[in-house]
Structure formats: structure tokens, C-alpha cells
Phi, psi and omega in degrees: 000141181284142175289128185284337181229064184286151172275329188235134173244122180260117186252127182238110176282140180224150167208105180055065181239035185299330182279351185242332197293320179296322177295323180294313181294318177298319178296319176301315181296329181278330193252344175281148186263358181251163184250333190273075179217163171234155177244120180248124172260115182255103190256136183267056177054057177302145177265001178253205187260025182305308183300313181304314185288324178298315178299316180298332181276354176101014183274153169276138187251129171242137177251138179220167172288168185297135174136127181299318180301314179294320178299317180291319181299316177295320175299317177298316182297329181277350184292139177258348182284157175280342176235137181244134173242132172252133182214146182283162186268358191258013180070018176283332179265138180276114182304329182295342177291342176301323182299320177291321179299317178297326178296321178296316179295320181296330180271000170125357177285142178281326185213137179238122183245132173290143177228129177274357190236029170238166183306126182102343178264178179168180179207136172262357196229026179239125178283165182299318182290326176291323177299314179297317180296317180295321178299316178298312182296321176302311179304313184294315179297316179297324179287313185287329190242012178053044183253176181225041182285153173248342181219150183225314187264058184220127192268003184270107185198165181223147177204162178285136183297333184287356176266358181304319181295325180291322182290327178046056189290141183231346186296144176252342186239213187287001175280358188298320182293319178295320180297316177301316182294316179298308185291331176294321179290316182295331180272005178057040176286157176274108192243142174222143169257142174235157180294136177223139178250121179270117181271163175292141180298144185281337182198149176081182182247146178299147175276354183284136177244113194308304187284318177302312183282335172297318177297317180298318179297313178300318179295323176300314182300317182288320181296328185287344180301322184272000185267000000 
């Protein structure tokens, strides 16, 4: 049963994740050390049993049109918690890292971002071409926005809900993580990166398309300049 007055909202975007979603929700419940949270599954009209399994596992369900960015934005808007966490549905993110993110928010950071590319982080699930693309985008964002990021295209992060208005998110697709990072910097938020280890997804195929979504990320970086 969902907490009616949660301090933390954990938002999981989904699209056809029936083989993963129950395991993800169960792992969150087992490994986070706090009790006052809700789990929101923001689903882009999956054609499988994702919604059925998420409901059975105790999640609150939000339906959105196709697109990770839109799914996350609607999930964020529906959140009742003062702190929002975004986590993937495929078990690639380790739920126990949420505890460290909460510690960062509790000591005064506005936003805490997982990074696979600082000491203690890593990935089992990133191809060489995606690694090179991420490195290029990190360089470009750091150059254009005077930032110091080490990771950009990674969705595991936490932030205070009251910064949503400052972020003014508009992305509908895979540019959402990049947009959050850029707008957090432009809004002079207090930002920290923590090490995060990305595991290989336990089942199914990623919805990410390297070149299509690389173009979307590049467009997001350029569009944010005028905002």
C-alpha cells in the first residue's frame, strides 16, 4: 500500500518491462533504509503486462504517451514527496544507492546525480560507441555551460521537488537526463555527483536507440542555450 504522505517519491518510467518491473519494485522495498516513500510507475502504454505487475507489487500507476522524458515529467508532477528519485525499470540501477542519494539531499544538495565515470562507479551495460558518445556530450555540456559533470546520459538521480519549476523541463524523449543536468547548472542549483554502478539489464532489450537518441541529446544541448 502506498504511503499517503511520503517524503520520497521513486519514479520508474516503463515501456514493456513485464519481466523486470516486479523485481525492480521488490528490490527497492528490500534495499532502501527508509519507510516514508511511494513508488510511481509512469508507463508509456506498454503492450505487455507491465501495468498489471506493477499494480500487484504496490506501485501507483501513471499513463503517458510514448517517450521517456514525458513519462518522467508526468511522474514527477504526480509525486507527493518532497524528494524525487528517478530509477530505471530493468534492474540496471542498484536500489541501495538511493540511500546515499538521500544523504546528499539531506545535507543540503538540491540534486544528486549518479555517475558511472568517477571512482567507485562503473557499468556492465554500456557499449564502446555509447561510452564515446557520452564522453563527447559531457565535454560539450561542460564547455558550453561551465559545468564539471562526469556523466550525462544516465537517469539515476534524486532532487528536491521544489526545484522542478526552476528546471522547467520540456523533453519528451531520451534528452530528459541531459536537460535536467543543463537546467540544474543554469539555475545555479547545488549539485553533486556520486559513484553509481550500472548493471546489465536482467531481461529484454533497451528502448534506447544509439544514433536516434544521440541526435535528440545533441539537439537538447543546443536548445537549452537560449533558455
